[in-house]
N, C-alpha and C positions, 0 to 999 in steps of 0.2 A: 311546276315546281314543287318540291317537296316542302313539308312544314319547317324542316331544318334550314333549307336554303332560303326560304322566305324570312326566317326569324334572323338569319346571318345578314341577308340584305337590309333588313330593318335596322340592325345594329350598326352596320357599315355605313348606311345612310345618316344615321344619328352622330356617329363620330365625325364623319365629313361635315355635317352641318355645324356640329359644335366647334371642331378645329379650324375649319376655313372661314365659313360664312360667319361664326361667332367673333372670330378675330377681326374679320373686316368691319362687322357692326360695331365692335368694341372701338376700333381705331376711329371709325367716322364720328362716333358718339363723343369720343374724347376730343377730337379737334373741334367739334361742335360746342360742347360744354366751355372748352378753353377760350372760344371766341365770345361767348355771351356771358362769362362770368365777369362781374364788375370789379375785377382786382387788376393788380399790376401785371404785365405779362408773364414775368418769370413765376409769380406766385400762383397765378391761373394755370399754368402748364404744369407746375409741380403738383399743385392740388389734383388736377384732373388725372395725370398720370399715377398717383396713388391710388385715386378711386377707380381706375380703369382696371386695375388687378381684381378688384372686389365685382366690377361689372362683368369681366370676363368669366369669372367662376360662377356668376349667377346666370349668365347666358348658356355656359356649358351644362349647368344642373337643368335649365330650362329645357333643353334639348333632349335631356333624358326623362324628364318629368312628363312630358305630353303624351297623351294616349297613342296618336299615330305618328309614325316616322315622318310622313311627308308634311305634317303641320309644324314639325320642328324646323324643316328646311324652309317652308314658306314663311313662318314667322320671322325667323332670323333673317331670311332674305328681304322680307318686307321692312324690317327696322333698318337694316343696312341701307335699302334703297330711299327710305324716307330720311334718314340722316345724311345721305349723299346729297338729296335733292336740297335740303335745307342748307348744308355747307355751300353747294353750289349757288344758291340763291344769296346768301350772305356775302359771298366772295365777289358778287356783282358780274356773274358770268365767267369767272377765272376759276378752273377746277384745280 
């Protein structure tokens, strides 16, 4: 592969990581935070939904900040998987 196609592959992988896996991680973390916040359910969901925009922007920036494009995919994927496991555990086995 040429240098240009390797660079393009890296950028494409970062975009996919940021857009898809970053969105999945943000949504799972929002659900997790809404469950553990000691507020009324409506206030908790509204607070977390407002915070999720900042979180998603931060995760997108992280995907382009890291040195290697594979690390962006593994970091965001690991964050999503960790949040999913905690959500599954808090739900008592109901996904």
